[in-house]
C-alpha positions in Angstrom: 123.3 85.1 78.2 120.7 84.6 80.9 118.5 87.5 81.8 115.8 88.5 84.2 112.7 90.1 82.8 110.3 92.3 84.8 106.8 92.6 83.1 105.5 96.1 83.6 101.9 95.1 83.0 102.0 92.3 85.6 103.6 94.6 88.1 100.9 97.2 87.6 98.2 94.5 87.9 99.5 93.3 91.3 100.0 96.9 92.5 96.5 97.9 91.6 95.1 94.8 93.4 97.0 95.6 96.6 96.4 99.3 96.5 92.7 98.8 96.1 92.6 96.2 98.9 94.4 98.5 101.4 92.5 101.6 100.5 89.2 99.7 100.9 90.3 98.8 104.5 91.8 102.1 105.5 95.3 100.8 105.6 98.5 102.7 104.7 101.2 100.6 102.9 104.6 100.8 101.3 106.5 98.6 99.0 109.5 96.6 100.3 112.1 97.0 97.6 115.0 95.0 99.0 114.4 92.2 96.4 115.5 94.7 93.7 118.9 95.2 95.2 119.1 98.8 94.2 118.6 98.1 90.4 117.7 101.6 89.2 115.6 100.5 86.2 113.4 98.3 88.4 113.2 100.8 91.2 112.0 103.4 88.6 109.2 101.0 87.6 108.2 100.7 91.3 108.2 104.5 91.8 106.2 105.0 88.5 103.4 102.9 90.1 102.6 105.9 92.2 103.6 104.5 95.6 105.0 107.1 97.9 106.6 104.9 100.5 109.5 102.5 99.9 111.1 100.1 102.4 114.5 98.6 102.1 117.3 97.0 104.3 120.2 98.6 102.5 120.9 102.4 102.8 122.5 102.4 99.3 119.2 101.3 97.9 117.3 104.0 99.7 119.8 106.5 98.3 118.9 105.4 94.7 115.2 105.8 95.5 115.8 109.3 96.8 117.7 110.1 93.7 114.8 108.9 91.5 112.2 110.7 93.6 113.1 112.8 96.6 109.5 112.9 97.7 109.1 109.2 98.3 109.1 108.3 102.0 112.0 105.9 102.6 111.9 103.4 105.5 114.9 101.4 106.7 113.6 98.1 107.8 116.1 96.6 110.2 117.9 97.9 113.3 120.6 100.2 111.9 124.3 99.3 112.2 125.9 102.2 114.2 128.5 103.0 111.6 125.8 103.7 109.0 123.9 106.2 111.2 125.0 109.5 109.4 123.9 108.0 106.0 120.8 106.5 107.5 119.5 109.9 108.8 120.4 111.4 105.4 118.5 108.9 103.2 115.9 107.3 105.4 112.9 109.2 106.6 111.9 106.5 109.1 113.8 103.5 110.5 112.7 100.4 112.5 114.5 100.2 115.9 115.0 98.0 118.9 118.2 99.2 120.6 118.3 102.2 123.0 122.0 102.9 122.4 121.3 103.1 118.7 118.4 105.5 119.2 120.7 107.8 121.2 123.1 107.9 118.3 120.3 108.5 115.9 119.1 111.4 118.1 122.6 112.9 118.1 122.9 112.6 114.4 119.5 114.0 113.6 120.3 117.0 115.7 123.5 117.5 113.8 121.7 117.3 110.5 118.9 119.5 111.8 116.3 116.9 111.1 113.6 115.0 112.9 114.2 111.3 112.3 111.1 109.2 112.7 111.2 105.7 114.1 108.9 102.6 114.5 109.7 100.6 117.6 109.6 96.9 116.7 108.2 94.5 119.3 109.0 90.8 119.7 105.9 88.8 119.1 107.2 85.3 118.9 109.3 84.8 115.8 112.5 85.7 117.7 114.1 88.0 115.1 114.2 91.7 115.9 112.0 93.3 118.6 111.9 94.7 122.0 110.6 92.2 124.5 107.0 93.0 125.4 107.6 93.3 129.1 110.2 96.0 128.5 108.2 98.0 126.0 106.7 100.7 128.2 110.1 101.5 129.9 111.8 101.4 126.5 109.3 103.9 125.0 109.6 106.2 128.0 113.4 106.5 127.4 112.9 107.1 123.7 110.1 109.6 123.3 112.0 112.4 125.0 115.1 112.1 122.7 115.7 115.3 120.7 115.5 114.8 116.9 113.5 111.6 117.3 109.8 111.1 116.7 108.2 107.7 117.4 105.5 107.3 114.7 104.7 103.7 115.1 104.9 100.3 116.7 105.5 97.2 114.6 106.3 93.6 114.5 107.8 91.0 112.1 106.5 87.5 111.8 107.3 84.4 109.7 110.8 85.7 108.5 113.0 83.6 110.8 111.2 80.7 112.5 108.1 80.8 110.3 105.8 81.9 113.2 102.5 82.8 111.5 100.5 85.9 112.3 97.1 85.4 114.0 94.4 87.6 115.5 95.7 87.2 119.1 99.2 88.4 118.3 98.0 91.3 116.3 95.4 92.3 118.9 98.2 92.4 121.4 100.2 94.6 119.1 97.3 97.1 118.7 96.8 97.1 122.4 100.3 98.3 123.1 99.6 101.4 121.0 96.6 102.1 123.3 98.6 101.5 126.5 101.4 103.8 125.4 99.1 106.6 124.2 97.1 106.5 127.5 100.2 106.3 129.6 102.2 109.0 128.0 99.5 111.2 126.3 101.4 110.7 123.0 99.9 109.8 119.6 101.3 106.9 117.7 99.8 106.9 114.3 101.1 103.7 112.8 100.7 100.0 113.9 102.9 98.3 111.4 101.8 94.7 111.8 101.2 93.7 108.2 103.5 92.1 105.7 102.8 89.7 102.8 102.1 86.9 105.3 99.3 88.9 106.9 97.4 89.6 103.7 95.3 86.4 103.9 94.0 87.6 107.3 92.9 90.8 105.7 91.2 89.0 102.8 89.4 86.7 105.3 88.3 89.6 107.5 90.4 88.3 110.4 92.7 91.3 110.7 92.1 93.0 114.1 91.1 96.7 114.2 94.1 98.9 114.8 96.6 97.3 112.4 96.8 100.2 109.9 100.2 99.8 108.1 101.6 97.1 105.8 105.1 96.5 104.4 104.7 94.4 101.3 107.2 92.9 98.8 106.6 89.2 98.1 102.9 89.6 97.3 103.6 92.5 94.9 106.3 90.6 92.9 105.0 87.1 93.2 101.3 87.3 94.2 102.1 84.9 97.1 99.8 83.6 99.7 102.2 82.4 102.4 99.5 80.4 104.3 98.5 78.2 101.3 101.8 78.5 99.4 99.7 79.4 96.4 99.0 82.5 94.4 96.4 84.9 95.8 93.3 84.8 93.7 93.3 87.7 91.3 97.0 88.3 91.5 99.9 87.2 89.2 103.0 85.2 89.8 104.6 86.2 86.5 105.9 89.7 87.3 109.5 88.4 87.0 110.8 85.5 84.9 114.2 84.2 84.2 115.3 83.5 80.6 118.2 81.1 80.0 119.9 79.8 76.9 120.5 76.2 75.9 124.3 75.7 75.4 124.2 71.9 74.8 121.5 69.4 74.2 121.9 65.7 73.4 120.5 62.3 74.3 122.4 60.8 77.2 122.0 57.9 79.7 120.1 58.7 82.9 122.8 56.9 85.0 126.4 58.1 85.3 129.2 55.5 84.7 132.2 55.0 87.0 132.9 55.1 90.7 130.8 57.8 92.4 132.5 60.3 94.8 131.5 63.6 96.4 130.9 66.3 93.9 131.8 70.0 94.4 128.4 70.6 96.1 129.2 68.0 98.7 126.7 65.5 97.4 127.0 61.9 96.2 124.6 61.1 93.4 121.7 58.8 94.2 121.0 56.3 91.5 117.5 55.1 90.7 117.8 51.4 89.8 114.9 51.7 87.4 116.9 54.2 85.3 119.6 51.7 84.2 119.6 51.4 80.4 117.4 54.4 79.9 118.2 57.6 78.1 116.7 61.1 77.8 117.5 64.4 76.1 119.5 66.6 78.5 119.7 70.3 78.0 122.5 72.4 79.6 121.6 76.0 80.3 123.8 79.0 81.0 123.2 79.4 84.8 124.4 77.5 87.8 124.4 77.5 91.6 126.6 80.6 91.5 123.4 82.4 90.3 120.6 80.5 91.9 119.7 77.3 93.8 117.8 74.9 91.5 114.9 74.5 94.0 114.1 78.2 93.6 113.3 77.7 89.9 109.9 76.7 88.4 110.0 75.7 84.8 107.2 77.3 82.7 107.1 74.2 80.5 105.7 71.2 82.5 107.7 68.8 80.4 111.0 70.0 81.8 112.6 68.5 85.0 115.6 70.1 86.7 118.2 67.4 87.2 120.9 69.2 89.0 123.5 72.0 88.7 127.1 72.8 89.0 128.5 76.2 89.6 127.9 77.7 86.1 125.6 75.1 84.4 122.2 73.7 85.1 121.0 70.4 83.7 117.5 69.8 82.5 115.8 66.6 81.5 113.5 67.3 78.5 112.5 63.7 78.0 112.2 62.8 74.3 112.4 66.5 73.5 108.9 66.9 72.0 109.4 70.7 71.6 112.4 70.1 69.5 114.7 72.3 71.6 118.1 73.1 70.1 121.2 75.0 71.1 120.4 78.7 71.4 116.8 78.3 72.4 115.6 80.1 75.5 114.1 78.3 78.5 111.8 80.3 80.8 111.4 79.9 84.6 109.1 81.4 87.1 110.9 82.1 90.4 110.6 81.8 94.1 111.4 84.9 96.2 114.8 83.8 97.5 115.8 82.7 94.0 114.9 86.1 92.5 116.8 87.8 95.3 120.0 85.9 94.4 119.5 86.7 90.7 118.9 90.4 91.4 122.2 90.5 93.4 124.2 88.9 90.6 126.2 91.0 88.1 126.1 88.1 85.7 122.4 88.3 85.1 121.1 91.1 82.9 117.9 92.9 84.0 115.3 93.8 81.5 111.9 95.5 81.5 109.1 94.5 79.2 105.6 95.8 78.6 
């Protein structure tokens, strides 16, 4: 059976790197836990790191975090669906918001629960996902800050997650300036400018992060050490916090070229034949995962001699050449993962989740 393994030591290494980096620069941060899909054993490992702020896009996941440690500050990181508002106020200390009507309902619910619900107003800075348009921000804030049961604790933005718009000094300077404008206009303090995510870390490392950006929401860098500018691993971090282990269920020498008339396969593709492959053979290993679990392009074989050929719904085919390692049925094949691949595996009931030292 295939399983996902989280290495505690690698996780701690990346956490220590990031925590030191942010503390050195006077920046508050929290861990974005949505990758873990509410898996209690993995969330426990994150809480054990000592972080006191967790971000997630599913209320059920925030509920698990509060069950593990009620003192952890929980932040809901997308505009809330209205039918979730009672649970949101119960399990999220802070939420990211962009809609006035939603904030009115949050206000009503916070009053009912005798709570003050904190919010970060998200601003549209070019990636065209969530965010109040910049020209509307002052009027929007004026309508929000008087709402009972609501406390605006920050302004934020999200970049790179939809159209791939990258953060730069100009965009982040503008974000920090909005805090100053609102504080001067309304005589209200806004403590957080949440302009940082994994994609912003290289700006911080290169001393290009503008003053005033004082809050980061980080997931991918923690779990994969990723530099999204270079598509490489941040120097000093690890990309082996999580690995997938799969089992060989068949291995034999087979032709490289299929025989017979080629039609459309269940994935909607027609196989492309390399003319140079006619008459050649290689050892093909079938492993116990498929596209139901993960798209093959999200897998990175640890062994450089392995090439991913293709996959069907429940089986993935590997080309192991002449099989110099002597692989046999029952042997395990390891893969490093890309973020979206790990997300799919975490959400699958068919993949066991393990923790290792």
